C-alpha positions as CSV (number, residue, x, y, z in Angstrom):
1,X,-0.1,0.0,0.2
2,X,1.3,3.2,-1.4
3,X,1.6,6.0,1.4
4,X,-0.5,8.9,-0.2
5,X,-3.3,11.3,0.4
6,X,-5.3,8.7,-1.8
7,X,-5.6,4.7,-0.9
8,X,-7.4,3.6,-4.1
9,X,-7.3,-0.2,-2.5
10,X,-10.7,1.0,-0.2
11,X,-11.6,-0.5,3.2
12,X,-10.3,-3.7,3.8
13,X,-13.9,-5.0,5.5
14,X,-12.7,-8.1,8.1
15,X,-14.9,-10.7,9.8
16,X,-16.6,-8.3,12.2
17,X,-17.2,-5.8,9.5
18,X,-19.2,-8.3,7.3
19,X,-21.1,-9.7,10.0
20,X,-22.1,-6.6,10.8
21,X,-24.1,-6.8,7.0
22,X,-25.8,-10.0,8.3
23,X,-29.3,-9.2,9.5
24,X,-30.1,-11.4,12.4
25,X,-33.5,-12.4,14.7
26,X,-36.5,-9.5,14.8
27,X,-39.2,-11.8,13.0
28,X,-41.7,-10.7,15.1
29,X,-41.2,-6.7,14.8
30,X,-40.7,-7.9,10.8
31,X,-43.7,-9.4,11.0
32,X,-45.8,-6.5,13.2
33,X,-44.3,-4.2,10.6
34,X,-45.1,-5.4,7.4
35,X,-48.8,-6.0,8.7
36,X,-48.7,-2.4,9.7
37,X,-48.5,-1.1,6.1
38,X,-51.6,-3.1,4.9
39,X,-53.8,-2.1,8.0
40,X,-56.2,0.6,7.2
41,X,-55.5,3.8,8.8
42,X,-57.9,5.9,10.9
43,X,-58.8,8.5,8.2
44,X,-59.6,5.5,5.8
45,X,-61.9,3.7,8.8
46,X,-63.0,7.2,9.1
47,X,-64.1,7.6,5.5
48,X,-61.6,10.0,4.8
49,X,-59.1,9.9,2.0
50,X,-55.4,10.2,4.2
51,X,-53.8,13.6,3.9
52,X,-50.5,12.1,3.9
53,X,-47.9,9.2,4.0
54,X,-48.5,6.9,6.3
55,X,-45.4,6.7,9.0
56,X,-43.7,3.5,10.6
57,X,-42.0,4.4,13.7
58,X,-39.0,2.1,14.9
59,X,-38.0,3.2,18.3
60,X,-35.4,1.9,20.5
61,X,-32.1,3.0,22.4
62,X,-28.7,3.4,19.7
63,X,-27.0,0.3,19.0
64,X,-30.2,-2.1,19.6
65,X,-30.3,-2.5,15.8
66,X,-33.0,-0.2,15.0
67,X,-31.2,1.4,11.6
68,X,-30.6,-2.3,10.9
69,X,-34.3,-3.6,11.1
70,X,-35.3,-0.3,9.0
71,X,-32.7,-1.4,6.1
72,X,-33.9,-4.9,6.5
73,X,-37.8,-4.1,6.4
74,X,-36.7,-1.5,3.2
75,X,-35.1,-4.0,1.3
76,X,-37.9,-6.5,1.9
77,X,-40.9,-3.8,1.1
78,X,-39.0,-1.9,-1.5
79,X,-40.0,-3.4,-4.8
80,X,-44.0,-2.2,-3.6
81,X,-42.8,1.1,-4.1
82,X,-41.6,1.4,-8.0
83,X,-40.4,4.9,-7.9
84,X,-37.7,4.1,-5.5
85,X,-36.1,4.7,-1.9
86,X,-35.0,8.1,-0.2
87,X,-32.1,7.7,2.4
88,X,-31.1,10.7,4.8
89,X,-29.9,10.6,8.7
90,X,-31.6,13.2,11.0
91,X,-28.9,13.2,13.4
92,X,-25.3,13.8,13.8
93,X,-22.7,11.3,15.5
94,X,-22.9,13.3,18.8
95,X,-26.8,13.8,18.8
96,X,-26.9,17.1,16.7
97,X,-30.0,17.3,15.4
98,X,-29.4,17.8,11.3
99,X,-31.3,20.9,10.2
100,X,-34.2,20.5,8.1
101,X,-32.7,22.9,5.2
102,X,-30.2,20.5,4.7
103,X,-31.9,17.3,4.7
104,X,-34.2,18.6,2.5
105,X,-31.7,19.8,0.1
106,X,-29.9,16.2,0.7
107,X,-33.2,14.3,-0.6
108,X,-33.9,16.4,-3.4
109,X,-30.2,16.0,-4.6
110,X,-30.5,12.3,-4.5
111,X,-34.1,12.6,-6.9
112,X,-31.6,14.7,-9.2
113,X,-33.6,17.8,-8.6
114,X,-31.8,21.6,-8.4
115,X,-31.5,22.8,-5.2
116,X,-30.6,26.9,-5.0
117,X,-28.2,27.8,-2.7
118,X,-29.4,29.8,0.1
119,X,-33.7,28.6,-0.6
120,X,-34.9,28.7,2.7
121,X,-36.4,25.5,4.7
122,X,-40.0,26.1,3.5
123,X,-39.2,26.0,-0.1
124,X,-37.2,22.9,0.1
125,X,-39.3,21.2,2.3
126,X,-42.3,22.6,-0.5
127,X,-40.2,21.2,-3.3
128,X,-39.6,17.6,-2.0
129,X,-43.1,17.0,-1.5
130,X,-43.7,18.6,-4.8
131,X,-41.3,16.2,-6.2
132,X,-43.2,13.1,-4.4
133,X,-46.7,14.1,-5.3
134,X,-47.8,11.6,-7.4
135,X,-45.1,9.1,-6.9
136,X,-45.4,5.6,-4.6
137,X,-41.9,6.6,-2.9
138,X,-40.5,4.9,0.2
139,X,-38.9,7.5,2.8
140,X,-35.8,6.7,5.3
141,X,-35.7,9.0,8.1
142,X,-33.1,7.4,10.1
143,X,-31.8,8.8,14.0
144,X,-35.0,11.6,13.8
145,X,-34.0,13.8,16.9
146,X,-37.3,14.4,17.1
147,X,-41.5,15.0,15.5
148,X,-40.7,18.5,13.9
149,X,-38.2,16.8,11.5
150,X,-40.4,14.2,10.5
151,X,-43.4,16.4,9.8
152,X,-41.3,18.6,7.7
153,X,-40.2,16.2,5.2
154,X,-43.4,14.1,5.3
155,X,-44.8,13.8,1.9
156,X,-48.6,14.5,0.8
157,X,-49.0,11.2,-0.9
158,X,-50.9,9.3,0.4
159,X,-49.2,6.8,-1.7
160,X,-45.8,6.7,0.1
161,X,-44.5,5.3,3.1
162,X,-42.5,6.8,6.0
163,X,-40.4,4.5,7.8
164,X,-38.8,6.7,10.6
165,X,-36.3,5.7,13.4
166,X,-36.1,7.5,16.3
167,X,-35.2,7.0,20.3
168,X,-39.2,7.7,21.2
169,X,-42.5,8.5,20.4
170,X,-43.1,10.9,17.7
171,X,-45.6,13.2,19.5
172,X,-47.9,15.3,17.4
173,X,-47.6,13.0,14.2
174,X,-50.9,11.4,13.3
175,X,-51.7,7.7,12.8
176,X,-47.4,6.7,13.6
177,X,-47.5,2.9,13.7
178,X,-44.5,2.3,16.6
179,X,-42.6,-1.0,16.9
180,X,-40.1,-0.5,19.8
181,X,-37.7,-2.3,20.1
182,X,-35.9,-4.3,23.4
183,X,-33.1,-6.9,23.2
184,X,-32.9,-9.7,20.9
185,X,-33.9,-13.0,21.3
186,X,-32.0,-15.4,23.3
187,X,-31.0,-17.8,20.3
188,X,-30.3,-14.7,17.7
189,X,-28.0,-12.9,20.5
190,X,-26.6,-16.5,20.6
191,X,-25.8,-16.5,17.3
192,X,-24.5,-13.3,16.9
193,X,-21.8,-13.9,19.7
194,X,-20.9,-16.9,17.3
195,X,-20.4,-15.5,14.4
196,X,-17.3,-13.6,16.7
197,X,-16.2,-16.7,18.3
198,X,-16.4,-19.4,16.5
199,X,-19.1,-22.1,17.7
200,X,-17.3,-24.5,19.9
201,X,-16.7,-21.8,22.3
202,X,-20.4,-21.4,22.8
203,X,-21.5,-25.4,22.6
204,X,-19.2,-26.4,25.3
205,X,-20.4,-23.9,27.9
206,X,-23.9,-22.5,26.5
207,X,-24.6,-22.1,29.8
208,X,-21.7,-19.3,29.8
209,X,-23.1,-17.8,26.7
210,X,-26.4,-17.2,28.1
211,X,-25.5,-15.8,31.2
212,X,-23.4,-13.6,28.7
213,X,-26.2,-12.8,26.8
214,X,-28.2,-11.9,30.0
215,X,-25.3,-9.7,31.6
216,X,-25.4,-8.1,27.8
217,X,-29.4,-7.8,28.5
218,X,-29.4,-9.1,24.8
219,X,-28.3,-5.5,23.8
220,X,-26.6,-5.9,19.9
221,X,-24.1,-3.7,20.1
222,X,-23.2,-4.8,23.7
223,X,-23.1,-8.5,22.0
224,X,-20.7,-6.8,19.4
225,X,-18.4,-5.9,21.1
226,X,-18.1,-8.6,23.7
227,X,-17.7,-11.0,20.8
228,X,-15.0,-8.8,19.4
229,X,-13.1,-8.9,23.0
230,X,-13.5,-12.7,22.7
231,X,-12.0,-12.8,19.2
232,X,-9.2,-11.1,20.1
233,X,-8.5,-13.6,23.1
234,X,-8.8,-16.6,22.1
235,X,-7.7,-18.3,25.2
236,X,-10.3,-16.4,27.3
237,X,-13.6,-18.4,28.4
238,X,-16.9,-16.8,27.9
239,X,-17.8,-17.7,31.8
240,X,-14.8,-15.4,32.8
241,X,-16.3,-12.5,30.7
242,X,-20.0,-13.3,31.8
243,X,-18.6,-13.1,35.4
244,X,-16.2,-9.3,34.5
245,X,-19.7,-7.6,33.8
246,X,-21.6,-8.9,36.1
247,X,-19.2,-8.0,39.0
248,X,-19.4,-4.4,38.6
249,X,-22.2,-3.7,40.6
250,X,-22.9,-0.6,39.7
251,X,-26.0,0.7,37.5
252,X,-23.8,1.2,34.3
253,X,-25.9,0.3,31.3
254,X,-24.5,-3.2,29.6
255,X,-23.4,-1.5,26.4
256,X,-21.0,1.2,29.1
257,X,-19.9,-1.6,30.9
258,X,-18.7,-3.6,27.6
259,X,-16.9,-1.1,26.2
260,X,-15.1,0.3,29.2
261,X,-13.7,-3.3,29.4
262,X,-12.8,-3.7,25.8
263,X,-11.2,0.3,26.4
264,X,-9.4,-0.5,29.4
265,X,-7.1,-3.8,27.6
266,X,-6.2,-2.0,24.6
267,X,-2.7,-0.6,24.2
268,X,-2.4,2.8,25.9
269,X,-1.8,4.2,22.1
270,X,-4.4,2.2,20.5
271,X,-6.9,3.2,23.7
272,X,-5.8,6.8,22.9
273,X,-6.4,6.9,19.6
274,X,-9.9,5.2,20.1
275,X,-10.7,8.1,22.2
276,X,-9.5,11.3,19.9
277,X,-11.8,9.5,17.6
278,X,-14.4,11.8,19.2
279,X,-13.5,14.4,18.0
280,X,-13.8,13.8,14.2
281,X,-16.5,15.5,12.3
282,X,-19.5,13.5,11.7
283,X,-17.6,10.3,13.3
284,X,-16.1,9.8,9.8
285,X,-12.5,9.0,10.3
286,X,-10.3,8.3,7.0
287,X,-6.2,7.1,8.0
288,X,-4.9,10.8,8.0
289,X,-8.0,12.2,10.5
290,X,-6.5,9.2,12.7
291,X,-2.8,10.2,12.0
292,X,-3.0,13.8,12.8
293,X,-5.3,13.5,15.8
294,X,-2.3,11.0,17.6
295,X,0.7,12.3,15.3
296,X,1.5,8.4,13.9
297,X,2.1,7.7,9.9
298,X,-0.8,7.3,7.8
299,X,-0.1,3.5,7.2
300,X,0.1,2.8,11.1
301,X,-3.1,4.7,11.5
302,X,-4.5,2.7,9.0
303,X,-3.9,-0.8,10.5
304,X,-5.4,0.5,13.8
305,X,-8.3,1.4,12.1
306,X,-8.9,-1.8,10.5
307,X,-8.4,-3.5,14.1
308,X,-11.0,-1.3,15.2
309,X,-13.0,-3.0,13.2
310,X,-12.6,-6.9,13.6
311,X,-13.2,-5.4,17.7
312,X,-16.7,-3.7,16.7
313,X,-15.3,-0.8,17.5
314,X,-15.6,0.9,14.0
315,X,-17.6,0.3,10.8
316,X,-16.2,0.6,7.8
317,X,-17.6,2.1,5.2
318,X,-18.1,0.5,1.7
319,X,-16.2,3.6,-0.3
320,X,-13.6,3.9,-2.8
321,X,-11.6,5.2,-0.6
322,X,-10.8,3.6,3.0
323,X,-13.3,5.2,5.4
324,X,-14.7,4.2,8.6
325,X,-17.8,5.6,10.8
326,X,-17.6,5.4,14.7
327,X,-21.3,4.0,15.6
328,X,-23.6,6.6,17.2
329,X,-24.1,4.7,20.0
330,X,-20.5,4.7,20.8
331,X,-19.8,8.0,19.9
332,X,-20.8,9.6,23.6
333,X,-18.8,7.2,25.2
334,X,-16.1,8.0,23.7
335,X,-16.5,11.5,24.0
336,X,-16.9,11.1,27.8
337,X,-13.5,9.2,28.5
338,X,-11.7,11.6,25.5
339,X,-13.1,14.2,28.4
340,X,-12.1,12.6,31.7
341,X,-8.3,11.1,30.8
342,X,-7.8,13.7,28.2
343,X,-5.9,17.3,29.3
344,X,-8.2,19.4,27.3
345,X,-5.1,21.2,26.3
346,X,-4.1,17.9,24.7
347,X,-7.6,18.0,22.7
348,X,-7.3,21.2,21.4
349,X,-3.8,20.2,19.9
350,X,-5.2,17.0,18.8
351,X,-8.4,19.2,17.0
352,X,-5.8,21.4,16.0
353,X,-3.6,18.9,14.2
354,X,-6.7,17.0,12.5
355,X,-8.1,20.9,11.0
356,X,-4.2,21.4,9.9
357,X,-3.8,18.0,8.0
358,X,-7.5,18.8,6.5
359,X,-6.2,22.5,5.4
360,X,-3.3,21.0,3.4
361,X,-4.8,18.0,2.4
362,X,-7.1,20.8,0.5
363,X,-4.6,22.6,-0.2
364,X,-2.6,20.2,-2.1
365,X,-5.9,19.0,-3.8
366,X,-6.3,22.0,-5.7
367,X,-2.8,23.2,-6.0
368,X,-2.8,19.6,-8.4
369,X,-5.2,21.2,-10.6
370,X,-2.9,24.0,-11.5
371,X,-0.5,21.4,-13.1
372,X,0.9,24.6,-15.7
373,X,1.3,26.9,-12.8
374,X,5.1,26.5,-11.0
375,X,4.1,28.0,-8.0
376,X,1.6,25.1,-7.2
377,X,4.2,22.3,-8.5
378,X,6.5,24.0,-5.9
379,X,3.4,23.9,-3.1
380,X,3.0,20.4,-4.1
381,X,6.7,19.2,-3.7
382,X,6.9,20.8,-0.5
383,X,4.8,18.3,0.8
384,X,4.8,14.9,2.4
385,X,4.4,11.9,0.1
386,X,1.4,10.9,2.1
387,X,-0.1,14.2,1.4
388,X,0.1,14.5,-2.2
389,X,-2.4,13.4,-4.7
390,X,-1.4,11.2,-7.7
391,X,-4.0,12.6,-10.1
392,X,-6.6,15.4,-10.7
393,X,-9.1,12.4,-10.7
394,X,-7.9,11.1,-7.2
395,X,-8.0,14.1,-5.7
396,X,-11.7,15.1,-7.3
397,X,-12.7,11.5,-6.0
398,X,-11.0,12.6,-1.9
399,X,-13.4,15.6,-2.4
400,X,-16.3,13.6,-3.5
401,X,-15.9,11.2,-0.5
402,X,-15.0,13.2,2.4
403,X,-17.5,16.3,1.6
404,X,-20.0,15.3,4.2
405,X,-16.8,15.5,6.7
406,X,-15.0,18.5,5.4
407,X,-18.3,20.2,5.6
408,X,-18.7,18.9,9.1
409,X,-15.2,20.1,10.0
410,X,-16.0,23.8,8.2
411,X,-18.7,24.0,10.7
412,X,-16.5,22.2,13.5
413,X,-14.1,24.7,13.3
414,X,-16.1,27.5,14.4
415,X,-18.6,25.8,16.6
416,X,-16.8,27.9,19.3
417,X,-18.2,31.0,18.0
418,X,-14.2,32.2,17.2
419,X,-13.0,32.8,14.0
420,X,-9.0,31.7,14.6
421,X,-6.5,31.7,12.1
422,X,-7.3,27.6,11.6
423,X,-10.5,28.2,10.5
424,X,-9.5,31.2,8.1
425,X,-7.6,29.2,6.4
426,X,-9.5,25.8,6.5
427,X,-12.4,27.7,5.0
428,X,-10.5,29.5,2.6
429,X,-8.6,26.1,1.1
430,X,-12.2,24.8,1.2
431,X,-13.8,26.9,-1.1
432,X,-11.1,27.2,-3.1
433,X,-10.6,23.4,-3.7
434,X,-14.8,22.7,-4.1
435,X,-14.5,25.5,-7.2
436,X,-11.6,24.2,-8.4
437,X,-13.0,20.2,-8.9
438,X,-16.5,21.0,-9.1
439,X,-17.1,24.6,-10.2
440,X,-18.3,27.7,-8.4
441,X,-22.2,26.9,-10.1
442,X,-22.2,23.1,-9.2
443,X,-20.3,23.8,-5.5
444,X,-22.8,27.1,-5.0
445,X,-25.3,25.3,-2.3
446,X,-22.2,24.2,-0.3
447,X,-20.7,27.1,-0.5
448,X,-23.4,29.4,0.6
449,X,-23.6,27.1,3.7
450,X,-19.5,27.6,4.3
451,X,-19.9,31.8,3.7
452,X,-23.1,31.8,6.2
453,X,-21.2,30.2,8.8
454,X,-18.9,32.9,8.4
455,X,-21.2,35.3,8.2
456,X,-22.9,34.1,11.6
457,X,-19.7,34.3,13.7
458,X,-19.2,38.2,12.3
459,X,-22.0,39.2,13.0
460,X,-22.1,37.6,16.5
461,X,-18.7,38.8,17.0
462,X,-18.7,42.3,16.2
463,X,-16.3,41.7,12.7
464,X,-17.1,44.2,10.2
465,X,-14.6,43.3,8.0
466,X,-15.6,39.2,7.7
467,X,-18.9,40.2,7.6
468,X,-18.8,42.5,4.6
469,X,-16.5,39.4,3.0
470,X,-19.4,37.1,3.6
471,X,-22.0,39.3,2.6
472,X,-20.4,39.7,-0.6
473,X,-19.9,36.3,-1.5
474,X,-23.8,35.0,-0.6
475,X,-25.2,38.1,-2.8
476,X,-23.0,36.7,-5.9
477,X,-24.5,33.5,-4.8
478,X,-27.9,35.0,-4.8
479,X,-27.2,37.2,-7.7
480,X,-26.2,34.0,-10.2
481,X,-29.4,32.1,-9.1
482,X,-31.4,34.5,-10.5
483,X,-32.6,36.4,-6.4
484,X,-31.6,39.9,-7.4
485,X,-33.3,41.7,-4.7
486,X,-31.9,39.5,-1.7
487,X,-28.5,39.9,-3.7
488,X,-29.0,43.7,-3.4
489,X,-30.1,43.7,0.0
490,X,-26.6,41.9,0.3
491,X,-24.5,43.9,-1.6
492,X,-25.6,47.3,0.4
493,X,-25.4,45.3,3.9
494,X,-21.7,44.4,2.6
495,X,-21.2,47.9,1.9
496,X,-22.5,49.2,5.5
497,X,-20.2,46.2,6.6
498,X,-16.7,47.5,4.2
499,X,-17.5,51.1,5.8
500,X,-17.7,50.4,9.7
501,X,-14.5,48.0,9.1
502,X,-12.8,51.4,7.1
503,X,-11.5,48.4,4.2
504,X,-11.9,50.2,1.1
505,X,-11.5,47.0,-1.5
506,X,-14.8,45.8,0.2
507,X,-16.7,49.2,0.1
508,X,-15.2,49.3,-3.5
509,X,-16.4,46.1,-4.6
510,X,-19.7,46.8,-3.1
511,X,-20.7,49.7,-4.8
512,X,-19.7,48.1,-8.2
513,X,-21.9,45.1,-7.3
514,X,-24.5,47.4,-6.1
515,X,-24.6,48.9,-9.7
516,X,-24.5,45.9,-11.3
517,X,-27.4,44.7,-9.7
518,X,-29.5,47.6,-11.1
519,X,-28.3,47.2,-14.4
520,X,-29.2,43.7,-14.5
521,X,-32.8,44.9,-13.2
522,X,-32.8,47.8,-15.7
523,X,-32.5,50.8,-14.0
524,X,-29.2,52.2,-16.1
525,X,-29.7,55.1,-14.8
526,X,-29.0,54.3,-11.0
527,X,-26.1,51.6,-12.4
528,X,-24.1,54.3,-13.9
529,X,-24.6,56.1,-10.6
530,X,-23.1,53.1,-8.6
531,X,-20.6,52.6,-11.2
532,X,-19.5,56.8,-10.3
533,X,-19.0,55.9,-7.1
534,X,-16.9,52.9,-7.3
535,X,-14.8,55.1,-9.9
536,X,-14.4,58.0,-7.7
537,X,-12.8,55.2,-4.9
538,X,-10.5,53.7,-7.5
539,X,-9.1,57.2,-8.7
540,X,-8.2,58.2,-5.0
541,X,-6.1,55.3,-4.6
542,X,-4.4,55.5,-7.5
543,X,-6.0,51.8,-8.8
544,X,-5.5,52.3,-12.8
545,X,-6.8,48.8,-13.8
546,X,-9.9,48.6,-12.2
547,X,-10.8,52.6,-12.9
548,X,-10.2,51.7,-16.4
549,X,-12.9,48.8,-16.4
550,X,-15.1,51.1,-14.3
551,X,-15.0,53.4,-17.1
552,X,-16.1,50.7,-19.3
553,X,-19.0,49.8,-17.4
554,X,-20.2,53.2,-16.8
555,X,-20.0,53.7,-20.7
556,X,-22.3,50.5,-21.2
557,X,-24.9,51.9,-18.6
558,X,-25.4,55.2,-20.8
559,X,-25.1,53.0,-24.2
560,X,-28.2,50.9,-22.7
561,X,-29.9,54.1,-22.4
562,X,-29.0,56.0,-25.6
563,X,-26.5,58.7,-24.4
564,X,-23.7,58.1,-26.7
565,X,-21.6,61.2,-26.1
566,X,-21.0,60.2,-22.3
567,X,-20.5,56.3,-23.3
568,X,-18.1,57.9,-26.0
569,X,-15.9,60.0,-22.9
570,X,-16.0,56.7,-20.5
571,X,-14.9,54.6,-23.1
572,X,-11.9,57.2,-24.3
573,X,-11.1,57.7,-20.4
574,X,-10.4,53.8,-20.7
575,X,-8.8,53.9,-23.6
576,X,-6.3,56.5,-21.9
577,X,-6.0,54.6,-18.9
578,X,-5.1,51.2,-20.5
579,X,-2.4,53.7,-22.9
580,X,-0.7,54.3,-20.2
581,X,-0.7,51.6,-17.9
582,X,0.5,49.3,-21.0
583,X,-2.1,46.7,-21.7
584,X,-2.1,46.1,-25.1
585,X,-5.3,43.6,-25.1
586,X,-7.3,45.7,-22.8
587,X,-6.4,48.9,-24.9
588,X,-7.4,46.8,-28.3
589,X,-10.7,45.7,-26.1
590,X,-11.6,49.3,-25.5
591,X,-10.8,51.0,-28.5
592,X,-13.2,48.0,-30.1
593,X,-16.0,48.9,-28.0
594,X,-15.3,52.6,-28.9
595,X,-15.8,51.9,-32.5
596,X,-18.9,50.3,-31.9
597,X,-20.8,53.4,-30.2
598,X,-19.4,55.1,-32.4
599,X,-21.4,53.6,-35.1
600,X,-24.6,53.6,-32.6
601,X,-23.5,57.4,-32.8
602,X,-23.7,57.8,-36.6
603,X,-20.3,58.6,-36.8
604,X,-19.3,55.9,-39.0
605,X,-16.2,57.7,-40.3
606,X,-15.0,57.7,-36.8
607,X,-15.6,54.0,-36.0
608,X,-13.6,53.3,-39.1
609,X,-10.8,54.5,-38.1
610,X,-11.0,53.7,-34.6
611,X,-11.9,50.1,-35.8
612,X,-8.6,50.1,-37.9
613,X,-6.6,51.2,-34.5
614,X,-8.2,48.5,-32.7
615,X,-7.3,46.0,-35.6
616,X,-3.3,46.9,-35.2
617,X,-3.8,46.8,-31.1
618,X,-5.0,44.0,-31.5
619,X,-2.0,42.6,-33.8
620,X,0.1,43.7,-30.6
621,X,-1.6,42.0,-28.4
622,X,-2.4,38.2,-31.0
623,X,-5.9,38.2,-29.8
624,X,-7.0,36.5,-33.1
625,X,-10.6,36.6,-32.5
626,X,-10.4,40.3,-31.4
627,X,-8.9,40.5,-35.2
628,X,-11.5,39.0,-36.8
629,X,-14.5,40.6,-35.0
630,X,-12.5,44.2,-36.2
631,X,-12.7,42.8,-39.6
632,X,-16.2,41.6,-40.5
633,X,-17.0,45.3,-37.8
634,X,-14.7,47.2,-40.3
635,X,-16.5,44.9,-43.6
636,X,-20.2,46.2,-42.4
637,X,-19.0,49.8,-41.8
638,X,-17.5,49.9,-45.3
639,X,-20.9,48.6,-46.8
640,X,-22.7,51.4,-44.9
641,X,-20.6,53.7,-46.4
642,X,-21.2,51.7,-50.0
643,X,-17.9,50.3,-50.5
644,X,-18.5,46.9,-50.7
645,X,-15.2,45.4,-52.6
646,X,-13.1,46.7,-49.5
647,X,-16.2,45.2,-47.5
648,X,-15.7,41.8,-49.1
649,X,-12.0,41.7,-48.7
650,X,-12.5,42.5,-44.7
651,X,-14.8,39.8,-44.5
652,X,-13.0,37.3,-46.4
653,X,-9.8,38.3,-43.6
654,X,-12.2,37.5,-41.2
655,X,-12.7,34.3,-42.0
656,X,-9.5,33.4,-43.0
657,X,-8.4,34.4,-39.1
658,X,-11.0,32.5,-37.5
659,X,-11.0,29.1,-40.0
660,X,-14.3,28.7,-40.6
661,X,-16.8,29.2,-43.5
662,X,-18.5,32.2,-45.0
663,X,-19.8,34.8,-42.6
664,X,-23.2,36.0,-42.4
665,X,-24.0,39.0,-40.9
666,X,-22.3,41.4,-38.9
667,X,-19.4,40.4,-37.1
668,X,-20.7,40.8,-33.4
669,X,-20.5,38.8,-30.3
670,X,-23.6,36.6,-30.8
671,X,-24.0,37.4,-26.8
672,X,-23.8,40.9,-27.2
673,X,-27.1,42.4,-25.7
674,X,-29.9,44.0,-28.4
675,X,-31.3,47.8,-28.1
676,X,-34.8,47.8,-28.8
677,X,-33.9,48.3,-32.5
678,X,-32.4,45.2,-33.2
679,X,-29.1,46.5,-32.7
680,X,-26.1,45.5,-30.4
681,X,-24.7,47.3,-27.2
682,X,-21.5,46.6,-26.0
683,X,-20.8,45.2,-22.3
684,X,-18.1,46.4,-20.4
685,X,-15.2,44.4,-19.0
686,X,-16.7,41.8,-16.3
687,X,-17.1,42.9,-13.0
688,X,-14.3,41.5,-10.3
689,X,-14.9,37.7,-9.6
690,X,-16.9,36.9,-6.6
691,X,-14.0,37.3,-3.7
692,X,-13.3,34.4,-1.1
693,X,-14.6,34.7,2.6
694,X,-11.8,34.0,3.7
695,X,-8.6,33.9,1.9
696,X,-5.4,33.2,4.0
697,X,-2.2,34.8,3.0
698,X,-0.5,32.2,1.0
699,X,3.0,33.5,2.2
700,X,2.2,33.4,5.9
701,X,3.4,31.2,8.4
702,X,1.8,28.3,8.8
703,X,1.2,25.5,11.6
704,X,2.7,22.3,11.8
705,X,1.2,19.1,13.1
706,X,4.0,19.1,15.7
707,X,3.7,22.3,16.7
708,X,2.9,22.7,20.4
709,X,0.5,26.3,19.7
710,X,-3.4,25.3,20.2
711,X,-5.7,26.4,17.4
712,X,-5.5,30.0,18.3
713,X,-1.6,30.5,17.6
714,X,-0.6,33.8,15.9
715,X,-0.3,32.5,12.5
716,X,-0.2,35.2,10.5
717,X,-2.4,35.2,8.3
718,X,-5.8,37.4,7.6
719,X,-9.1,37.2,6.0
720,X,-10.0,39.4,3.1
721,X,-12.0,39.8,-0.3
722,X,-10.1,38.5,-3.1
723,X,-8.7,40.9,-5.6
724,X,-9.9,41.1,-9.3
725,X,-6.4,39.4,-9.8
726,X,-7.1,36.9,-7.4
């Protein structure tokens, strides 16, 4: 096995993990649940049509096998629901309820339906109900924290069925059919032990085996741990284990007693590793997470994780990459032991090492996509071999598989309400990696959540600069998804926050974005006004490139309203700035747009001269596409002036440049917006790209995984909105 960031061997399933895939017992419960499906509901008995889907509730303590029973039921009845099975989990391993908005988004994504970033909870749940209307779908809601979660996701279609798994009743939901789980029957409990220990040790002393089942109260998770402990100790007697579990004399539940016994007899390094796994986001662990938490090699960490699987302490997650899950019933026990046996400073340091490793993997994941960038190649070579990805495809696979854990890591990084250096770097690298591999549009819902986390902390902690950056990013996402009014409100709020922070970039960026939004709304006078405010700030700071771009945007707004004189004045100003700055390509494009507006203004001779000048600058810039467009514009202008022979020559030159067939009609960009008379209106250069809410200074010092500082270390790193060049 190579010690790389992505090991394509996947998870090595041991006998213990394979045994978990075989369902045991619960025959009576399954029969009752299936009978409940066929039984008439209260509405049917009253002669009314059921208003919504029926709910079957499987209730039981964590570790009782409630999720396994639900899955078994779903597999048995899935053929009766031809529109498919939808699954989602409504609690995180530590018991934190999953927001309804996130669950609805996940279910809509499974259906292949769009989930606009920033959509409200009611909109998403409404879209889910609409999607399921008229369908016969089976919905599995695992680990529901309360009735309100289930009720929000309940389909309106009576042909759908919901199987909910919870620790208690779902009060408030009508006509719920509950099935409460206790322990396994004795026969199934003994078979579960036999799968771990082999039949000989059970049959030679069946009484001792029954005593062990009784000591574990036939609790499936407790029996799994007991079986794993016996399997690792072939010489140990079943009777001895039963006696140990009974000798405690306390009121600890059987799962807690067996878990403590297994933990206490692990080697000290392995026991510490197990305790620190309680810090893993979402309880999802890969070898890198374990390696960073305890400070060992990646290969050694994977060996330990596989041993935990054989002991029943972890579950192997079927995946292209090695990934494991802490069972939800063990998570509170692990966390309690970590708080009892680990010093707070050690827990803080382990958490910092884990997040630092995540940052580095995200840096590597993004850098592998920039193979033409010498700085990116140098950064990759500076990473340890275990943190390098062999290819962009491997990096994308890792990012896809680890996406839920990475998003949970972002939430963990700001869970204490702080936005320290490590949290900023994690957010920044996560945004960059997702945009690099998935594209901003595809990753928009996740990016919206990340920027929302930053905004929440910034508002609570009174951080106006960070608030401005987050608002700008959220507004950009709103604008891309058509929520223009929301985007405008957020841009204005970002402007206020930028002014409060005395951040000239944020204020300038916000003013320009407000102008862009008014232009999108068709209010070109206000657009020109806001572009002018942004221009004044850029000129005051001698930011020439940005000033030239804004001259172009003002000119475009005036062109839309037919104020060609103002448009020409601003394009000439843009041309002058580009000439002075030496930006040949931008100079050529600005001259091209100036020529276009001159033509609109009824000045064909001036347009002809400007076009010829623009062509010369386009040749210097080696911009063949622009040269061809200018040749076509020259042809159109010459035709307008009556020189058809010269027009044909220029059109032929354009065809040769583009290597295409004969060009019909005008040579304008077909994407150019049209005026009311059908002619085209020039577009100004694009506004600055959307800033990243958390862009760390890449040349600032980074914490090492051996650093003794906690996560609030003094790394020279800051939050800022990205500049247009970024």
